[in-house]
C-alpha positions as CSV (number, residue, x, y, z in Angstrom):
1,M,0.1,0.0,0.2
2,R,1.4,3.6,-0.8
3,K,2.0,5.4,2.6
4,E,0.4,9.1,3.1
5,A,3.3,11.7,4.2
6,Y,3.4,14.9,6.2
7,S,5.2,18.2,5.7
8,A,8.8,18.6,6.8
9,E,8.3,21.6,8.9
10,N,8.2,19.9,12.2
11,G,10.1,16.8,11.6
12,L,7.0,14.6,11.3
13,D,5.1,12.3,8.8
14,P,1.5,11.1,9.3
15,R,1.2,7.5,7.9
16,C,-2.0,5.6,7.2
17,H,-2.3,2.6,9.3
18,E,-2.6,-0.8,7.5
19,G,-5.9,-1.8,9.0
20,N,-7.1,1.6,9.4
21,I,-6.5,3.5,5.9
22,G,-10.1,5.5,6.1
23,A,-10.1,7.8,9.5
24,L,-6.3,8.1,11.2
25,M,-2.6,8.4,10.2
26,A,0.3,7.1,12.3
27,L,3.4,9.1,12.5
28,R,7.0,8.8,12.2
29,P,10.1,11.0,11.1
30,C,10.2,12.7,7.6
31,T,12.7,11.2,5.1
32,V,13.6,14.4,3.5
33,V,13.0,17.9,4.4
34,I,10.1,20.2,1.8
35,E,9.6,23.7,2.9
36,N,9.3,27.1,1.4
37,L,6.6,26.1,-1.1
38,T,5.6,28.7,-4.0
39,P,2.9,29.4,-4.8
40,L,0.8,30.0,-1.7
41,T,-1.4,32.4,-0.5
42,E,-1.0,33.5,3.2
43,G,0.4,30.2,3.8
44,G,-2.0,27.9,2.1
45,R,-5.0,29.7,4.2
46,Y,-6.4,30.7,0.6
47,P,-6.6,28.8,-3.1
48,I,-3.9,30.1,-5.6
49,K,-6.0,31.0,-8.6
50,R,-5.6,29.7,-12.4
51,S,-8.0,29.6,-15.2
52,V,-8.7,26.3,-17.4
53,G,-5.5,25.8,-19.9
54,E,-3.1,27.8,-17.5
55,S,0.1,26.3,-16.2
56,M,1.7,26.8,-13.0
57,V,5.0,26.9,-12.0
58,V,6.0,25.2,-8.2
59,E,8.9,25.6,-6.4
60,A,10.3,24.0,-3.3
61,D,13.5,23.7,-1.2
62,V,14.0,19.8,-1.0
63,F,17.3,18.2,0.6
64,K,18.0,15.2,2.6
65,E,20.7,14.2,5.2
66,G,23.8,12.3,3.7
67,H,24.7,12.0,0.3
68,D,21.7,10.6,-1.2
69,V,20.5,11.2,-4.4
70,V,17.3,12.7,-3.9
71,R,14.5,12.7,-6.4
72,A,10.7,15.2,-6.4
73,R,7.8,15.0,-8.1
74,L,4.7,17.5,-8.4
75,K,1.3,15.7,-7.8
76,W,-1.8,17.4,-8.1
77,R,-5.4,15.9,-8.4
78,R,-8.8,17.5,-8.6
79,V,-10.3,17.7,-5.1
80,G,-12.0,14.3,-4.0
81,D,-10.3,12.1,-6.5
82,P,-8.1,9.1,-5.6
83,N,-5.7,9.5,-8.6
84,W,-2.7,11.9,-9.0
85,H,-1.1,13.7,-12.1
86,F,2.3,13.4,-12.1
87,A,5.3,15.8,-13.2
88,P,8.9,15.5,-12.2
89,M,10.6,18.4,-10.4
90,E,14.1,19.4,-11.2
91,P,16.8,21.5,-9.0
92,I,17.3,24.7,-10.3
93,P,20.9,25.0,-11.3
94,N,22.7,27.1,-8.4
95,G,19.6,27.2,-6.8
96,D,21.0,25.7,-3.5
97,D,18.7,23.0,-3.1
98,R,15.4,24.6,-4.9
99,W,13.7,22.5,-7.3
100,R,10.8,23.6,-9.7
101,G,8.2,21.8,-11.3
102,H,5.3,22.4,-13.6
103,C,1.4,21.5,-14.1
104,A,-1.5,22.5,-15.9
105,F,-5.2,22.5,-15.3
106,F,-7.8,21.4,-17.8
107,E,-10.9,21.6,-15.6
108,N,-12.9,24.3,-13.9
109,A,-12.8,22.8,-10.7
110,Q,-10.6,23.0,-7.3
111,F,-7.4,21.2,-7.2
112,E,-5.2,20.2,-4.4
113,L,-1.2,19.5,-5.1
114,T,1.9,18.9,-3.1
115,V,5.5,18.1,-3.7
116,E,6.4,14.4,-3.1
117,A,10.1,13.7,-2.4
118,W,12.6,10.8,-1.5
119,G,16.2,9.4,-1.3
120,D,16.5,7.2,-4.6
121,A,18.2,4.1,-3.9
122,F,18.9,3.1,-7.0
123,L,20.4,6.2,-8.3
124,S,22.6,6.5,-5.0
125,W,23.8,3.1,-5.3
126,Q,24.6,4.0,-9.2
127,H,26.7,7.0,-7.9
128,E,28.4,4.8,-5.9
129,F,29.5,1.9,-8.1
130,S,30.4,4.1,-10.7
131,T,32.7,6.2,-8.6
132,K,34.2,3.3,-7.1
133,F,34.7,1.4,-10.2
134,K,36.4,4.6,-11.9
135,A,38.7,4.5,-8.6
136,G,39.8,1.2,-9.8
137,L,38.3,-1.3,-6.9
138,A,38.9,-4.6,-7.9
139,D,36.1,-6.4,-5.6
140,L,32.5,-5.0,-6.2
141,T,30.7,-8.1,-5.5
142,S,28.8,-6.8,-2.8
143,E,27.7,-3.7,-4.4
144,T,26.5,-5.9,-7.7
145,L,24.0,-7.8,-5.7
146,E,23.0,-4.7,-4.0
147,G,21.9,-3.1,-7.3
148,A,20.5,-6.5,-8.7
149,A,18.3,-6.2,-5.5
150,F,17.3,-3.1,-6.2
151,V,15.8,-3.6,-9.8
152,E,14.5,-6.9,-8.3
153,K,12.4,-4.5,-6.2
154,A,11.4,-2.3,-8.8
155,A,10.2,-5.5,-11.0
156,A,7.9,-6.5,-8.1
157,R,6.6,-3.0,-7.9
158,A,6.1,-3.1,-11.7
159,K,4.1,-6.4,-11.7
160,A,2.1,-4.9,-8.5
161,L,0.6,-2.4,-11.3
162,S,-0.3,-5.2,-13.7
163,H,2.6,-3.8,-15.9
164,A,3.9,-7.4,-17.0
165,V,5.9,-6.2,-19.5
166,D,8.5,-3.9,-17.8
167,A,8.0,-6.0,-14.6
168,K,9.9,-9.0,-16.9
169,R,12.1,-6.8,-17.9
170,L,13.2,-5.5,-14.9
171,K,14.1,-9.1,-14.2
172,E,16.2,-9.7,-16.9
173,L,18.2,-6.8,-16.4
174,A,18.7,-7.8,-12.8
175,Q,20.0,-11.1,-13.8
176,K,22.2,-9.8,-16.0
177,M,23.5,-7.5,-13.4
178,R,23.8,-10.4,-11.0
179,K,25.8,-12.7,-13.5
180,G,27.9,-9.9,-15.0
181,S,31.5,-8.4,-14.9
182,K,32.1,-5.1,-12.8
183,E,32.6,-3.6,-16.6
184,E,29.2,-5.3,-17.5
185,V,27.3,-4.1,-14.5
186,N,28.9,-0.6,-14.5
187,E,27.3,-0.1,-18.2
188,L,23.9,-1.3,-17.4
189,S,23.7,0.9,-14.3
190,H,23.7,3.7,-16.9
191,L,21.8,1.9,-19.3
192,P,18.5,4.6,-20.4
193,E,16.5,1.8,-20.5
194,L,17.3,0.7,-16.9
195,E,17.3,4.4,-15.6
196,A,13.7,5.2,-17.4
197,L,12.1,1.8,-16.0
198,M,13.9,2.4,-12.2
199,Q,12.2,6.2,-12.8
200,A,8.9,5.1,-13.5
201,Y,8.6,2.3,-10.7
202,P,10.4,4.4,-8.1
203,D,10.2,3.2,-4.5
204,L,8.4,5.4,-2.3
205,A,7.8,3.7,0.8
206,E,10.1,6.0,2.8
207,S,8.8,9.1,0.7
208,T,7.8,12.8,2.2
209,E,4.9,14.8,1.0
210,Y,4.5,18.4,1.5
211,Y,1.3,19.3,3.7
212,L,0.0,22.6,5.7
213,D,-1.1,21.5,9.1
214,K,1.5,21.0,12.0
215,P,-0.5,18.5,14.3
216,P,0.3,19.4,17.9
217,V,2.5,16.0,18.3
218,R,4.6,15.2,21.5
219,S,5.3,11.8,20.8
220,L,5.8,9.3,17.9
221,V,4.7,6.4,20.0
222,E,1.5,5.1,19.0
223,T,0.5,8.7,18.0
224,T,-2.4,8.9,15.6
225,I,-4.2,11.8,14.0
226,P,-7.6,12.3,12.1
227,K,-6.7,12.2,8.4
228,S,-9.3,15.4,7.9
229,M,-6.8,17.4,9.8
230,V,-4.0,17.2,6.8
231,R,-4.6,19.5,4.0
232,Y,-2.8,20.2,1.1
233,P,-2.5,23.2,-0.9
234,K,-5.5,24.3,-3.1
235,V,-5.9,25.5,-6.5
236,T,-9.1,27.1,-8.0
237,V,-9.4,26.8,-11.5
238,D,-11.8,28.6,-13.1
239,R,-13.1,28.9,-16.8
240,T,-11.8,30.9,-19.1
241,R,-13.8,33.5,-19.1
242,A,-12.3,34.5,-15.9
243,L,-9.1,35.1,-17.1
244,F,-10.4,36.5,-20.3
245,A,-13.0,38.6,-21.1
246,A,-14.8,41.9,-22.6
247,W,-17.8,43.4,-20.6
248,Y,-20.3,45.6,-22.1
249,E,-22.7,47.2,-18.9
250,F,-26.3,48.9,-19.4
251,F,-29.2,49.5,-17.8
252,P,-31.9,47.1,-19.5
253,R,-34.8,50.0,-18.9
254,S,-32.5,52.7,-21.3
255,A,-31.8,49.8,-23.9
256,E,-33.5,51.9,-26.5
257,G,-32.2,55.4,-25.6
258,I,-35.5,56.9,-25.2
259,G,-35.8,59.5,-22.4
260,E,-39.7,59.9,-21.8
261,R,-40.3,55.8,-21.0
262,G,-38.2,52.8,-20.1
263,S,-37.4,50.1,-22.1
264,T,-38.1,45.9,-21.5
265,F,-36.1,43.0,-21.6
266,R,-37.7,42.4,-24.8
267,D,-36.5,45.3,-26.2
268,C,-33.0,45.0,-25.2
269,I,-31.8,42.6,-28.3
270,E,-30.6,45.8,-30.6
271,R,-28.4,46.9,-27.5
272,V,-27.1,43.4,-27.2
273,D,-26.5,42.6,-30.7
274,D,-24.4,46.2,-30.9
275,A,-22.5,44.9,-28.4
276,K,-21.8,41.8,-30.0
277,R,-20.4,43.7,-33.1
278,M,-18.2,45.8,-30.7
279,G,-16.7,42.3,-29.4
280,F,-18.1,42.0,-26.3
281,D,-19.2,38.8,-24.6
282,V,-20.7,39.4,-21.5
283,I,-23.3,41.9,-21.3
284,Y,-23.8,43.0,-17.5
285,F,-27.1,44.3,-16.1
286,P,-27.5,46.6,-13.0
287,P,-30.0,45.2,-10.4
288,I,-33.3,44.4,-12.5
289,H,-35.4,43.7,-9.5
290,P,-38.5,45.5,-8.5
291,I,-37.9,49.0,-7.4
292,G,-38.9,50.3,-3.9
293,L,-41.5,53.3,-3.5
294,S,-41.1,54.4,-0.2
295,A,-38.3,57.2,-0.2
296,R,-37.7,56.7,-4.0
297,K,-35.0,59.1,-5.3
298,G,-36.0,61.3,-7.9
299,K,-33.6,62.7,-11.0
300,N,-30.2,63.3,-10.1
301,N,-30.4,61.8,-6.7
302,T,-33.0,64.6,-5.5
303,V,-34.9,63.6,-2.3
304,T,-38.1,63.4,-3.7
305,C,-39.1,61.7,-6.8
306,Q,-41.4,63.3,-9.1
307,P,-44.6,61.2,-10.3
308,G,-43.5,58.6,-13.1
309,E,-39.6,58.9,-12.2
310,P,-38.5,55.3,-11.9
311,G,-36.7,55.0,-9.3
312,V,-33.0,53.9,-8.6
313,P,-32.7,50.0,-9.1
314,Y,-30.3,49.7,-6.4
315,A,-33.0,50.1,-3.8
316,I,-34.2,46.6,-4.2
317,G,-38.1,46.4,-2.9
318,N,-41.5,45.3,-3.6
319,R,-44.1,47.2,-5.3
320,N,-46.8,44.8,-4.0
321,Q,-48.4,44.6,-7.2
322,G,-47.5,43.4,-10.5
323,C,-44.4,41.7,-8.7
324,P,-44.2,38.0,-10.9
325,N,-42.5,36.5,-8.2
326,G,-43.8,38.1,-5.0
327,G,-40.5,41.1,-4.9
328,G,-37.5,41.2,-3.6
329,H,-34.5,39.8,-4.9
330,C,-35.8,37.0,-6.7
331,D,-37.9,39.1,-9.2
332,V,-37.7,41.5,-11.6
333,A,-39.3,44.9,-12.0
334,P,-42.3,44.1,-13.5
335,E,-41.8,47.2,-16.1
336,L,-39.2,45.2,-17.3
337,G,-40.9,42.3,-18.0
338,S,-41.7,38.6,-16.5
339,L,-38.9,36.1,-15.2
340,E,-40.1,34.3,-18.6
341,D,-39.2,37.5,-20.6
342,F,-35.8,37.5,-18.5
343,D,-35.3,33.9,-19.4
344,W,-35.7,34.8,-23.0
345,L,-33.3,37.3,-23.1
346,V,-30.8,35.2,-21.2
347,K,-31.4,32.4,-23.9
348,E,-30.8,35.1,-26.9
349,I,-27.8,36.5,-25.4
350,H,-26.6,32.9,-25.1
351,A,-27.2,32.2,-28.5
352,R,-25.1,34.8,-29.5
353,G,-21.9,33.4,-27.8
354,M,-22.2,35.7,-25.2
355,E,-23.6,35.4,-21.4
356,V,-25.2,37.4,-18.6
357,A,-23.4,39.1,-15.7
358,L,-25.9,40.1,-12.8
359,D,-25.5,42.7,-10.1
360,F,-25.9,40.8,-6.6
361,A,-26.4,44.7,-4.7
362,I,-27.7,43.4,-1.2
363,N,-29.6,46.8,-0.6
364,C,-33.0,47.0,0.7
365,S,-35.6,49.5,0.3
366,P,-38.3,50.1,3.0
367,D,-40.9,47.9,1.0
368,H,-38.7,44.9,0.7
369,P,-40.2,41.5,2.1
370,Y,-37.1,41.3,4.2
371,V,-38.3,44.3,6.2
372,K,-41.5,42.7,7.3
373,D,-40.3,39.3,7.7
374,H,-37.3,39.6,9.6
375,P,-37.0,43.2,10.8
376,D,-34.5,41.7,13.1
377,W,-31.8,41.5,10.0
378,F,-31.6,45.5,10.1
379,F,-30.2,47.7,12.2
380,A,-32.5,49.5,14.5
381,R,-32.4,53.0,16.1
382,P,-32.9,53.7,19.4
383,D,-36.4,55.3,18.6
384,G,-37.3,51.4,17.1
385,T,-37.0,52.7,13.4
386,I,-34.7,51.1,10.9
387,K,-31.4,52.9,10.0
388,Y,-30.8,53.9,6.7
389,A,-27.2,53.8,4.6
390,E,-25.3,56.6,5.0
391,N,-21.3,57.2,3.4
392,P,-21.4,60.7,4.9
393,P,-21.8,63.1,3.2
394,K,-24.1,61.2,1.1
395,K,-27.2,59.5,2.4
396,Y,-29.3,57.1,0.8
397,Q,-32.8,57.3,2.4
398,D,-34.0,54.7,-0.3
399,V,-31.9,51.7,1.1
400,Y,-31.6,49.8,4.2
401,P,-28.5,47.9,4.8
402,L,-28.7,44.7,6.7
403,N,-26.9,43.8,9.6
404,F,-24.8,40.7,9.0
405,H,-24.2,40.1,12.8
406,N,-27.7,40.2,14.3
407,S,-28.7,36.9,16.4
408,D,-30.3,35.5,13.2
409,W,-27.2,35.7,11.3
410,R,-27.1,32.3,10.0
411,N,-30.4,32.1,8.6
412,L,-29.6,35.5,6.7
413,W,-26.4,34.5,5.1
414,E,-28.4,31.1,4.1
415,E,-31.2,33.3,2.5
416,L,-28.7,35.7,0.4
417,T,-27.0,32.5,-0.7
418,A,-30.4,31.0,-2.0
419,V,-30.7,34.4,-4.1
420,V,-27.4,33.6,-5.9
421,L,-28.4,30.2,-6.5
422,F,-31.7,31.4,-7.7
423,W,-30.2,33.0,-10.3
424,A,-27.7,30.6,-11.4
425,R,-30.4,28.1,-12.1
426,R,-31.8,30.9,-14.6
427,K,-28.6,30.2,-16.3
428,V,-26.6,33.3,-14.5
429,R,-23.1,32.4,-13.9
430,I,-21.4,35.8,-13.4
431,F,-22.4,37.9,-10.9
432,R,-20.8,41.4,-10.2
433,V,-21.3,42.2,-6.4
434,D,-21.7,45.5,-5.2
435,N,-20.2,46.8,-2.5
436,P,-18.7,43.4,-1.2
437,H,-16.3,45.1,1.4
438,T,-19.3,46.4,3.5
439,K,-20.1,43.3,4.5
440,P,-18.1,40.2,6.4
441,V,-15.2,38.3,4.3
442,A,-16.2,35.2,6.0
443,F,-20.0,35.8,4.7
444,W,-18.2,35.7,1.0
445,E,-16.0,32.5,1.7
446,F,-19.4,30.9,3.2
447,L,-21.8,32.1,-0.1
448,I,-18.9,31.7,-2.7
449,G,-18.2,27.9,-1.2
450,K,-21.8,27.0,-1.5
451,V,-22.7,28.3,-5.0
452,Q,-19.3,27.0,-6.6
453,A,-20.4,23.7,-4.8
454,E,-23.2,23.4,-7.2
455,F,-22.2,25.9,-9.5
456,P,-18.5,25.6,-10.4
457,D,-18.6,27.6,-13.1
458,T,-19.8,30.6,-11.3
459,I,-17.4,34.0,-11.2
460,F,-17.8,36.4,-8.7
461,L,-16.2,40.2,-9.5
462,S,-15.9,42.2,-6.6
463,E,-16.9,45.7,-6.5
464,A,-14.8,47.0,-4.1
465,F,-13.0,50.5,-4.4
466,T,-11.6,50.7,-0.6
467,R,-8.6,50.0,1.1
468,P,-6.2,47.9,-0.6
469,K,-5.9,44.9,2.0
470,M,-9.8,44.6,2.3
471,M,-9.5,44.5,-2.0
472,R,-7.0,41.8,-1.8
473,T,-8.3,39.9,1.1
474,L,-11.8,39.7,-1.0
475,A,-10.1,38.1,-4.0
476,K,-8.3,35.6,-1.8
477,A,-11.6,34.7,-0.1
478,G,-13.1,33.7,-3.6
479,F,-13.5,36.6,-5.4
480,G,-12.4,35.4,-9.2
481,Q,-12.5,39.1,-10.4
482,S,-11.4,42.5,-8.8
483,Y,-12.5,46.3,-9.5
484,T,-9.0,48.4,-9.2
485,Y,-7.7,51.7,-8.8
486,F,-6.8,51.7,-12.7
487,T,-9.9,54.3,-12.8
488,W,-7.5,56.9,-11.4
489,R,-4.2,55.9,-12.7
490,N,-3.2,58.4,-15.1
491,N,0.6,59.3,-15.7
492,K,3.2,57.2,-16.3
493,H,4.7,56.8,-12.7
494,E,1.4,55.9,-11.3
495,L,0.7,53.5,-14.1
496,T,3.8,51.5,-14.0
497,E,4.1,51.1,-10.2
498,Y,0.5,50.2,-9.9
499,F,0.5,47.4,-12.7
500,T,3.9,46.5,-11.7
501,E,2.5,45.3,-7.9
502,L,-0.3,43.7,-9.6
503,T,1.8,41.6,-11.9
504,Q,5.1,41.0,-10.0
505,T,4.2,40.4,-6.8
506,E,2.1,37.5,-5.0
507,C,-1.0,39.4,-6.0
508,V,-0.9,37.6,-9.3
509,E,-1.4,34.3,-7.8
510,Y,-4.9,35.1,-6.6
511,F,-6.1,38.8,-7.4
512,R,-7.4,39.4,-11.3
513,P,-8.1,42.5,-12.3
514,N,-11.1,43.7,-14.4
515,L,-10.4,47.3,-15.3
516,W,-13.1,49.7,-16.0
517,P,-12.7,53.2,-16.8
518,N,-15.9,54.1,-15.8
519,T,-19.0,53.0,-13.9
520,P,-22.4,54.4,-13.7
521,D,-21.0,56.0,-10.3
522,I,-17.9,57.4,-11.2
523,L,-16.8,59.8,-14.3
524,P,-13.4,60.2,-13.7
525,F,-11.9,63.7,-14.4
526,F,-9.4,62.5,-17.1
527,L,-12.4,61.6,-19.1
528,Q,-14.3,64.7,-18.1
529,Q,-11.8,67.0,-18.9
530,G,-10.0,65.1,-21.9
531,G,-12.8,64.5,-24.5
532,R,-12.6,62.3,-27.1
533,P,-8.6,61.9,-27.1
534,A,-9.1,60.8,-23.5
535,F,-11.6,58.0,-24.2
536,L,-9.3,57.0,-27.0
537,I,-6.5,57.1,-24.4
538,R,-8.2,55.4,-21.7
539,M,-9.8,52.2,-24.0
540,A,-6.3,51.5,-25.4
541,L,-5.1,50.8,-22.2
542,T,-8.2,49.2,-20.6
543,A,-8.2,47.0,-23.5
544,T,-4.0,46.0,-23.6
545,L,-3.4,46.0,-19.9
546,S,-5.4,43.6,-18.7
547,P,-7.3,40.3,-20.1
548,V,-10.4,41.4,-18.5
549,Y,-11.8,44.8,-18.7
550,G,-15.7,46.3,-18.6
551,I,-17.1,49.9,-20.0
552,Y,-20.1,51.3,-19.0
553,S,-22.6,52.2,-21.7
554,G,-21.9,55.7,-22.8
555,F,-18.0,55.3,-22.7
556,E,-18.2,54.3,-26.8
557,L,-20.3,57.5,-27.1
558,C,-17.2,59.7,-25.0
559,E,-20.6,60.8,-22.5
560,N,-18.8,63.1,-20.3
561,A,-21.2,65.4,-19.2
562,A,-20.7,65.7,-15.2
563,L,-22.0,67.3,-12.0
564,P,-20.2,70.3,-11.1
565,N,-16.7,69.3,-9.3
566,K,-17.7,65.5,-9.1
567,E,-16.7,62.5,-10.6
568,E,-20.7,61.7,-11.2
569,Y,-22.5,61.9,-14.4
570,L,-25.1,64.7,-15.0
571,D,-28.4,63.1,-15.8
572,S,-26.9,59.9,-14.6
573,E,-29.4,57.0,-15.8
574,K,-29.2,55.1,-12.2
575,Y,-32.3,57.9,-11.2
576,Q,-33.7,58.3,-14.9
577,W,-34.3,57.1,-18.2
578,K,-31.4,57.6,-20.0
579,E,-31.9,59.5,-23.9
580,R,-28.8,58.4,-26.3
581,D,-28.1,58.4,-29.9
582,W,-26.2,55.2,-29.8
583,N,-24.3,56.2,-33.2
584,A,-24.0,59.7,-32.3
585,P,-21.0,61.8,-34.1
586,G,-17.9,61.3,-32.5
587,N,-18.1,58.2,-31.1
588,I,-15.1,55.7,-30.8
589,K,-17.3,52.4,-31.6
590,D,-14.9,51.5,-34.5
591,F,-11.8,51.9,-32.6
592,V,-13.2,49.6,-29.3
593,T,-14.5,46.9,-32.3
594,R,-10.8,47.2,-33.5
595,L,-9.4,46.7,-30.3
596,N,-11.4,43.4,-29.1
597,H,-10.8,42.0,-32.5
598,I,-6.7,42.3,-31.4
599,R,-7.5,41.1,-27.9
600,S,-9.5,38.0,-30.0
601,E,-6.6,37.3,-32.4
602,N,-3.3,37.4,-30.1
603,R,-3.2,35.1,-27.2
604,A,-0.5,37.5,-25.7
605,L,-3.0,39.8,-24.7
606,Q,-5.3,37.2,-23.0
607,T,-3.3,36.6,-20.0
608,F,-2.1,39.1,-17.3
609,R,1.0,38.0,-15.7
610,N,3.1,38.5,-19.0
611,L,3.0,42.5,-18.4
612,L,6.5,44.0,-18.8
613,F,7.1,47.9,-18.7
614,H,9.7,49.4,-21.3
615,W,11.6,52.7,-21.5
616,A,10.3,55.3,-23.5
617,E,11.9,58.8,-23.2
618,N,8.9,60.8,-23.0
619,E,7.1,60.7,-19.2
620,H,4.0,61.6,-21.7
621,V,4.4,57.9,-23.3
622,L,3.5,54.7,-22.1
623,F,5.3,51.5,-23.3
624,F,4.9,48.1,-23.0
625,S,4.8,44.2,-23.6
626,K,2.9,41.0,-23.9
627,I,4.7,38.1,-24.6
628,T,3.0,34.2,-24.4
629,E,4.7,32.0,-22.5
630,A,5.9,29.8,-25.6
631,R,7.4,33.3,-27.3
632,D,5.3,32.9,-30.2
633,N,3.1,36.0,-30.0
634,L,4.5,39.3,-28.9
635,I,2.4,42.7,-28.5
636,L,4.3,45.9,-28.3
637,V,2.1,48.8,-27.1
638,V,2.7,52.3,-27.1
639,V,0.2,55.2,-25.8
640,S,0.3,58.4,-25.4
641,L,-0.9,59.6,-21.7
642,D,-1.9,63.5,-23.0
643,P,-5.5,63.9,-24.4
644,W,-4.3,67.6,-25.0
645,R,-1.3,67.8,-26.7
646,A,0.2,64.9,-29.7
647,Q,3.1,63.3,-28.2
648,S,6.5,61.7,-29.7
649,S,9.2,59.8,-28.0
650,F,11.8,57.4,-28.9
651,V,11.0,53.9,-27.2
652,H,14.0,51.1,-26.5
653,V,12.8,47.8,-27.6
654,P,13.3,44.8,-25.9
655,L,15.5,43.0,-28.5
656,E,15.8,40.0,-26.3
657,L,11.8,39.0,-26.6
658,I,12.0,39.2,-30.2
659,D,15.5,37.5,-30.4
660,C,17.2,40.3,-33.0
661,T,20.6,41.7,-32.4
662,E,21.4,45.4,-32.7
663,D,22.0,45.5,-36.6
664,E,18.9,43.6,-37.6
665,T,16.1,45.0,-39.3
666,Y,12.1,43.9,-38.1
667,Q,8.9,45.0,-39.2
668,M,6.3,46.6,-36.8
669,H,2.6,45.3,-38.0
670,D,0.5,48.1,-36.1
671,L,-2.8,46.1,-35.4
672,L,-4.7,49.6,-35.2
673,T,-4.0,50.8,-38.5
674,D,-2.6,48.0,-40.6
675,D,0.3,50.2,-41.2
676,R,4.2,48.8,-41.1
677,Y,7.3,50.1,-40.3
678,L,10.6,48.8,-40.5
679,W,12.6,49.2,-37.2
680,S,16.5,48.2,-36.4
681,G,18.3,47.9,-33.1
682,R,17.1,49.1,-29.5
683,R,16.0,52.9,-30.1
684,N,13.4,53.6,-32.0
685,F,11.0,56.4,-33.0
686,V,7.3,57.0,-32.2
687,E,4.5,59.7,-33.1
688,L,1.1,59.8,-31.6
689,T,-1.7,62.2,-32.5
690,L,-4.8,63.2,-30.7
691,D,-6.6,60.8,-33.1
692,R,-4.0,58.4,-33.2
693,P,-3.1,58.2,-29.5
694,A,-1.8,54.2,-29.8
695,H,0.0,51.7,-31.4
696,V,-0.7,48.4,-30.8
697,F,2.4,46.6,-32.8
698,R,2.7,42.7,-33.7
699,V,6.3,41.8,-34.6
700,R,7.1,40.2,-37.9
701,K,11.0,38.9,-38.5
702,K,13.0,38.9,-41.6
703,V,13.3,35.3,-42.3
704,R,14.9,35.1,-46.1
705,H,15.8,38.0,-47.7
706,E,15.6,41.8,-47.3
707,T,11.9,42.3,-48.0
708,D,10.2,39.2,-46.5
709,F,8.8,39.7,-43.0
710,E,6.5,36.8,-42.9
711,T,7.1,35.5,-39.4
712,Y,5.0,36.6,-36.9
713,L,6.0,36.9,-33.2
């Protein structure tokens, strides 16, 4: 029976009892030290994140006492599966006992992994025999018999695995070794066939595996621990859309762009098709639930709502009349249609190769069913009334926040989880969560864990513009994507510093940025003041810096009318129906479409951890690259950061990425315009205008003669 083992950090290994495999593990000393495994998030407290098809590099310190030859391998499996996948690990040259292995994941599931290491008796014997043979020792009979015994034991292991052919061959080699001269034995011991067979059937009786937990053990004598206490590092593998997607947000009630009345679910198809033509694959709807009547807000957030004004979708409630499913979070606003109409729209969106993301806003208007049925779920004032939400100086009289630590918190947590499951069962598998940082992190671990146990393909986006540590902790706790500070990072230093932090620190192992240049709540001053060139600049950065991004409708129309001295839209459609000409002059829809096409055609833009910044001599010009792991797709991006003036700069091309020397010529193909430029050496010149503030280059290398640049990187 294969035995289990424990991490070396406290010098003990739990092993399965022969007679009690199921629940208990006995302890024995470790045979190999395995420590400092990476990547780990908070020492293994949270899973590492990957998406389907992504690989992962795992490293660990692996060493053993004495002079034995050590071997190690990486092991990973889907949680709950009995069988492991294996990949060999190799010592890093000059790495001071640092070992490295690679694995890849091809299922949307949670995996566990470990490093297993052992002293390899055969390789140790091989080294010893060879050393003695080269030294000219006359009698190596004992050593020969020892080596033959190792090979015979490997034959027995092969037979136990029903690999009869390999077992027979190993027996034959063992017999040859027993009968051979020391010269023949030395040659046999280095036979590639024998080395391969011995590696295929290693002796793992004394192997050590890496585990996270350290049981409180004081003695090795007859000591057991529950097997459930032993944990492996985890890897959450999300589906591809968690890593690569383009979101388009619009309010269904404004789908037709008519200011006097609202649209319905069945009026949304033209808006969906327009987003599809622009290359978006996720349609994101703000809350679609019934809107409360009590304390309903009016146009531009006025406290008094005028007759006929639609209210704020984030004030989720119950009109008591016309709500098809009783109101609340498991219902739709009757003015948008029925649940059947919503299901129809979801089906139509899926038929176009897209999917729906819903806003999960945990807000209740005074009319919400929870207020009547569970008043203890809310915050009570001393006078007995329920406290409404505030973010001074802002007041949200139309919203009651929930108290996640009330005495009935378990039922509240279960109820909110049931809400998400309700929509997941209606084919919605992406949720943008409104203000998750104002709810307990433990609640999100609970909810996301339960939802993904039933629907592993569910993706959660954290809309948390808050303190960095809270943003990062929410990502660790299960959110597959996260909002970022990109919205306010405009100059070269800010962008370089921020994205270096996201890609070159441990953040990259769990934090997936979803970049938004605007939202219904935020119209940054850069867009207000910079006009159309600012929208072009931010679009180029948004679409190329991160494989996941989104825009809120109106961005493509360069809408930038704001409330005075505020980063908020004037006449925001949060409070009213929005009138729009979806093809208004000056729009940048063609630019958006071209960028999305470039993203879909270039794998280098479909991952995040490959972002590298390079030197542009002008402080108003940002220069960066993205390259695939196989180095067969290289994108170089140059973007002006100045929406008021044309800019130019010398940029320093990373020749090491394109495998060119200083005197070689290569072609830069601008995928935005289809223009082509011949460059040579490292330092080259670029010009950027207000109408064309970016270049997205793909490199062509010369392959046969001076004018032939047919090989793309």
